N, C-alpha and C positions, 0 to 999 in steps of 0.2 A: 334340437329336441326330437326324439324318436316319436314316430306316429303312435306307437303303442307304449307310452311311457309307463303305464301301470304294470304291464307285463315285464318291463325291464326292471322295475322297482322290485317286484316279487323275485325275480330270478337273477338279479345282478350278480350275486356270489357265484352262481353256476356259470354265468357267461364269462366271468373274469377267469375262473379256473380252467374253463374250456379252452381258453387261449393257450394253456400250457398242456392240458391233457390230450387235446385233439382226438377225442373218442366219443362216439355215440354211446358207448357203454357207460361213460361217465356222464356226459352232458345230456344226451337225449333222454335216457331212461330216468334220470333224476329230475329233469325238467317236467316230463310228462306225469310222473307220480305226484310231483308237487302241484301241478295245475289241476290234476284230477280232484284233489281235496276241495277245491273251490266249486266243483259241480254238485257237491252233496247237499242234501236237505238239512234243515235245522236239527233233526233228530240224530244226525251223524256228524254234522260239521264241527261241533265243539270238541268232540273226542278226537276226530282226525286232525283238526287244526292244532290241538295240543300236542299231537305226535307227528307234525308235518316234517320235522327234521329227521325223525327216525324213518319215515316213509321215503324221504328224499335220499338220505344216505344209503339206505339198504336196498334201494332200487337196483343197484349194481351187483348185489350179493350173488345172484345166479351166474353172472359172468365170471365172478371170482371162483366159483366152484366148477366152471365149465370144463376146464382142462385137467382138473385134479380129482374130481369125483366121478367114478364110473356111472354111466346112466344119465348124467346131467346134460351132456351136449345135444342129444336128440330132442330135448324139450324146447329148443329154441327155434326150430325150423321145420319145414315140410317140403321136400323136393316133389312138388306136385307132378312135374313132367316126367318123373320116373315111372309113373303109372299109366302113361298113354294120354291120348287126346281127351280133353274135357274131363280129366280124372277128378278135378276139384268138385264136380257135380256128382260123381259116381262113387267116390270112396265112401266106405261105411261110416256113418256117423258115430256108431258105438265102437269103442275100442275092442271089445270082446269079438265083435263081428269082423273087424279088420284083422285081428290076430288070427282068427279062424280062416280067413281067406288068404293072407299073405305070410303068416308066421311072424312071431314077435321079432326075431333077429332082423328080418327084412325091414320091418317097420322102424325099428331103432336105427337101422343104417340110413334110412332116408327121412327121418324126422317124425316127431309126433306132436308138434306144438298145439294143434286144436284139441286133440284129445287130452293133452296135459292140462290145458286151461279148464276143460269141463271137470276133470278130476279135482283141480284146485277150487273150482266153484263149489263143488259138494263139500270139500273140506272146510272152506271158509264159512259156508252156511252152518256146518256143524259147530264151528267155533263160536259163531254168534249165539247159537242155541245154548252152548255151554257157558256163555258169558266169560270166555277165556281171553283175557287181554293179550297175553303174549302170543297165542295163536292168531288172534284177529290181526294183530299188527304184522307178524311174521308173514302170514299168508297173503295179506293185502299187499305188502311191499313186493313179494315174489311174483304174485299173480299179475301185478301191474307190469312187471318186466316182460313176462311171457306174452301178455296181450299186445304190448308195444311191438315185440318182435314179429308177431303175426301181421302187423301193419306195414312192414318193410317188404317191398316187392322182392328184393334179392334174397329174402329168407324163405321164398317159395319156389326156388328153382335150383336144379343141380348146377347151373352155371352161375353160382352165387357170387363169384368174384370176377366174372368175365373171363375166367381162365379157359373157356372152351371157344371163345370168339376173339381172342387176342386183345382183351380189354382188362387185363389184370389190374386190380386196384379200384375198380369202379364201385365196389361195395363200400369201401371207406369214403369214396368221393360222394356218394349219394347220402349215406346216413351219417357221415361225420363232417366232412369238409363243408358241405353246403349249409347245414344247420349252424355250424360254428361261425361261418362268415356272415350269414344273412338272417338268422332267426330272430334277432332283435327287433326286426320289423314285421314279424309274422303276427297275425291275429289267431291266437290259439285258444281263445275263450269260446266254449261250445255250449253254453247254456246249462240248465239244470239236468242232473242225472235222470235217466228214464228207466223204468222197470222193464226187464227183458222177459217176455212171457216164455221164450225158449232160448236159454243160454247157449245150447249147442248150436242152433241155427245162427245166433249172433256171431260166434267166433269163426264158424265156417264162412259166413258172409264176409268177414274181415280177410280171410285167406283168399276167397274168391276175388275180392276187390284188389288185393295186393298182387295176385298172380296176373290179373288182367293188365297190370301196368308194367310187367317185366319187359315186354317188347319195346315199349317206348323208352324205358330207362336205358336199354342197350342201344336202340337205334339212334336216339338223339345224341348219345355220347359219340357215336361214330360220325355223325354228321358234323358235329361241332369240331371234332378232332381234325377233320379235313380243312378247317378254316385256320388251323394254328400249326406253325412249325413246332418241332419238338422242343426247341429251347423256349418257346412261348407257352407251350402246354404245361411245362413243369418249371419250377423254380426252387430256390433254397430259402428256408426260413430258420430263424433262431428259435429254438424251443428249450428254455432253461439253459443248460450248458452245452446243448447239442445243436448242430446245424443239420437240418433234415431236408430231404427232397420232398416236395409236396406239389400238388396241382396248383398252378398259378392262380392268383386271384382273378385275373382277366378270363382265363379259361373257365374257372368255376362259375363266375357270374354269367358267362355266355351259356354255359350248360343249364344253369338255374333258370335263365330266361327262356330257353328252349323247352324246358319242363313245364313252364307256364303255371307255377304255383303248386306243382305236384307234391313236393316235399312238405310244404306248409299245410296242404289239405290232409295229407296222411298223418301229420303230427296232430292236427286238430281232431281228426277222426279217432286217433288213438287216445287222446285225452278223454274224449267223450265215452269211448268204450270202456276204459278203465273205471271211470266213475259209475257207469251203468252197471258194471259187474259188481263193484263194491256194494252199490245200493240194492241190487237184486239179492245178493247174498244176505244182507241185513234184513230185508223184507221176508225172505224165505226162511230166515233164522228166527222169525217171530217178532221182528222190529224191537229187539230189547232196549230198554232205557239205558243208554251208555253212560249217563250221568251216575248210575247206580253201581258201575263196576269200577275195578281198579283202573285209574286213568293213565298210568304210565307203565312201561315195561318193568317187570320185576328185576330184582337184583340177579337172580339166577339166569334170566334171559339176557341181561347185559353181559354176564360172565360167559354165557354160551356163545354170544356173538363175538366176544373177544377171542375165545378159543378158536372159533371157526376162522376168524380173520387170520390168526397166527398160522393155523394149519394150511389154509390155502395159499399163504405167502411163502411157506417153506416146503410144501409137499412136493414130491416128484411128479412130473407131468404124466398123466395117463392118456394114451392114445384115444382120440375122440373121433368118431366117424363123421365125415363130412363137415363142410362149413367151418373149417379150422383155420381159415386165413382171414 
């Protein structure tokens, strides 16, 4: 019996599919959006719980758009180290100020995740004011994804996949392989959602926290690698009808132990932050009675999602700046 059986019960379908999908984009984002629902107060919980499957499934929609929709890719990351030492403390908090200083082309090349989250916070607040069910759900699902991205250390550095330090593949190891193998024993419950007096400061604090972990993410992988021969570090696993090369379970567990709970802490932090943002938008939107609005997505919204899914499945790939591995 797992230590956190209740978590396993809530997320068992995700855990089972993750064995096949092997992707943070599927497993991590959907898990975090799903758990964030349980942080919400009574005035929000009924509505969000009724739509928990929508929020779970559509947590991955931004990644589906990432390589086919121009302008989507930069919303997922910020290469803090492109801007010099201690840039995470010095970068302008207002997007207009950042554009004035660096130019929008440069910003888009190096990522805009914290500014994008603030923009979405304003949009979701407006959706609550308008009592627009479709926009509330759509923006909540998308914003949860971007907040979770800001909580991943390798989403805050130009060395996002270890390609600059001979550690190519570390991105998937940290945010996919480790949660896939070990998250069933994580404690991801984070308490009740808290109001954010300053949403801008909150998302930048997440970026600062993530970027501070980059050095350990890279250093510990190098240290553990020295303890494993190449044929011990990697192995082959059956995934569906394919045999794929993957980090071995032994290496993954050793790296996970070296990180000393870092992945679990970041996932718990992300769960809380998503819930905090949803709650703050609701409060700032006038705390509308969600029992008095349409409770499920409209037929037109469901049709729109179906069209988008079809388009992203067949559209030609658009070149995306940075973090494309």
